[in-house]
N, C-alpha and C positions, 0 to 999 in steps of 0.2 A: 504494500500500500504506500501511497505518497503522503503528503501533508493531510492530516485529519482535522476537520473542523466540526465542532459540535456547539449546541446552544442555538435555539431557533433563529434568533436575530442574526447571529454570526453566519449561520448557514445561508439565510436569505440574501445576505450581502455577498457572500462568497460565490453563490450561484451565478451572479452577474458577471463574474470574472473567470469562472472555471473554464478550463480548456478541454480539448478532446481527450478521452480516456478517463474522465472523472466519473465517479459513481456515487449516487445517493442511496444509502442503505436506510430502509424504513422498517421499523418493527411492524409486523403484520397486523397486530391488534390495534395499531394506531394509524393505519393507512387512511381511514376515512377522515379522522381528525386532522391529519396532515395533508389532506388532498390538495390544498392550494400550493404547498411547497412542492409536491410531486409534479403538479402541472407546470409550475415555473421552471423546474429542472428539465422537463420534457420539451418545453418550448424552445430551449436553447439549442436543441439538436446536438449537443455535445456531451450531455450527462446521461449515463445509463441509470435506471432506477431499479433497485433490487429490494424485494420484500423478504425479510428474514425473521427468524424467531428472536425473541428477546435474548436468549442465551447466546446465539450467534453474534448479535449486535454487541453485547457486553464483552465478548471475548476479543473484539476488535480494539477496544480501548478500556481495559479493566479499571474499575474504580471511578470512572467519569460519570457525571450525571447527564446521560445522553438524551433523556426524555423522548426516546423513540426515533431518533434520527442521527445519522452520521454521514458527513460528506467527505469522501476521499478525493482529493484534488488531482490524483492521477499522475504521480511521478515524484521523485525525491526532491526536485527543485521547483515544482509547480507552486508549492506553498510560499516559497521565498519570493518568487517572481510576482505574485499577486500583491505583495506589499510595495508601497511606493518608495523604493530605495533610491537614494541619490547620494551626492557628496557635497561638501561645503563649496568646492570649486564650481561644480555644475550648478548648484543653487544660485550662487552669486553671479555667475555668468548670464543667467536669465533675467536678472534685475535691470530695468532701465534706470537712467539717471535719476528720475523723479519718483520711482516706485517706492511705496511704503512696504514694510514687511514686518511680521511678528514671528520671532523664533523662540522656541521653548527648549532650554537646555537642562538635562537631567543628570545630576551628579551623584551616581551611586544608588539609584533606585533598584532594590533587590527583590521586592515583592511583586510578582506578576499581576496580582489583583490591583495593586496601586498603579502599575504602569498601564494596565488596561483601562482603568477609570480615567487616568490622565489623558490617554489618547482619545477617549470619548469626548472629554471636555475640549481637547485641542481641535477636534473635528467641528464641534458645535460653535466654537468661537473663532473659527477660520484661521488657525495657526498655519503659517506658511511652511514651517519646517520644525521638526523635533530632532534634537541632537542627543545621542546617548553614547557613552563610552563602550568600547568593545570588551573592557575588563571591569570586574567588580560592579557589574550591572546586569539585571535581567534583560534578555533580548525578547523580541516580539515572537513568542512561541504560541502554541495552540491555546493555552490558558489566557494569554494576553488578548488574542484575537477574540476569544469568546466573551471575556469580561468587557471588552470595548464595544460589544454588540456589532462588530464588523467595522467599526470606525478605523481600526488599525490599517485597513486596506485603502483608506482615502488620505491619510495624513502622511506627507512626505517625511521619511526618516533617514537621517544620516548617522551611521555608526562610525565613530572616529577613534583612532588610537590614543589621542591626547586632547583633553578638553581645553586646556589653556592655549594650545596651538590653534584649535578651532575658534576660540574667542578672539585671538589675534587676527585670524583671517577675516572674521566677521567685522571686527573694528576697522580693518583696512578697507572694508566696503561700506563704511558709513554707519555701522551699528553702534549703539550704546548698550552697555550690559548692566542689568539690574539684578542683583542677587537677593534672594528672599531669606530674611533672618529676623528673628524676634527683636533683635537689638537695633534694627535699622530704622530709618525715617519712615513715618507714616505714608502708606501708599496714597492717602487722600491728598497729600501736599506735593507729591512728585508728579510732574507732567512728563510722561514717557515720550521719547523721541519718535519720529516717524518710522525710523528703523530701530527696533528694540529687540533685545534678547533678555528673556526672563529666565533666571537660573534657579532651579529648585534643588535643594540638597537631599541627602539620604534620609530615610525614615527616622533614624536614631541620632546621627551625628551632624546632620545638616551638611553644608558645603565643606569641602576640604579647604585647608588654609590657603593653598596655592590658587585654587579657583576663586575663593573669596577675595584674595589680594588683587586679582585681575579684573574684578568688577568695577565699573565706574561709580555705581551707587549701590547702597544696601537699603532695601525696603522691607517694611513689616506691615502686617495686617492688624489694625487696631482691634483689640478684643476686650471683653468685659467679664469673661467667665472665670471659673475657679481653676481649671486645669491649664497647664502652661503652654500647650501648643495644639494645632490642628493636625489632622491626618494630612500627609503630603498631597494626596490627590484632591482633597477638599481645598487646601490652600492654593494649589495650582489653579483650580477652577475659579476661585475668587479673584486671583490676580489677573487671569486671562479676561474675565469679565470686566475688571477695572480698566485693563488696557484697551479693550474695545469700546467701553463707555467713554473714556477720555478721547479716543480717536474720533468718535461720532460728534463730540463737542467742538472739534477743531474747525 
């Protein structure tokens, strides 16, 4: 089997990009309930539909909450190609002189559920690029695609060997870098540049010292609660919303 996608929303989005040789496996007892998914797969002319027993389905991906459906993307690299992979160089080369852009950089996010939720917010708020390091970070795997409800397939992602080098490349192309930290200046008072990079640190330790040092500004989310921080995916969603709100006011 190739890349396996599960979760109804993730499958519905993956169907749109599935290539020849893909197979949609449906639990026989749920075929009627999942009729619209089956029809969408058949309409592509590229996806075979197979009805199998629950045991057969569960053996394909043990321990996963399949809810009666599993999409095999049909090849060891098919799953990777359906992600919008790019590079910093390619991304910057496509920007015109006056183009605005919003980049989200993730420093050491290791929980796939957090990455999936962040990518979902990135899609909703029109992030132009998500940058993640190739080491000490979760990559866009099956769980991430599922949690993102398919959004991982629409958000351009650049996996880079060195975040600080990526920051320098973006700065050389007119970007200002804003790192998120509780000790920073209130996001209410900072007006983000037309080309902005928002950096979110790891779930426990935040940004690394070197990444923090290379930020132009450190920003925080004003809070009034009793606990000392927000989940990183929630914080990312708030800052992305703030970035888009400010952009609309310009």
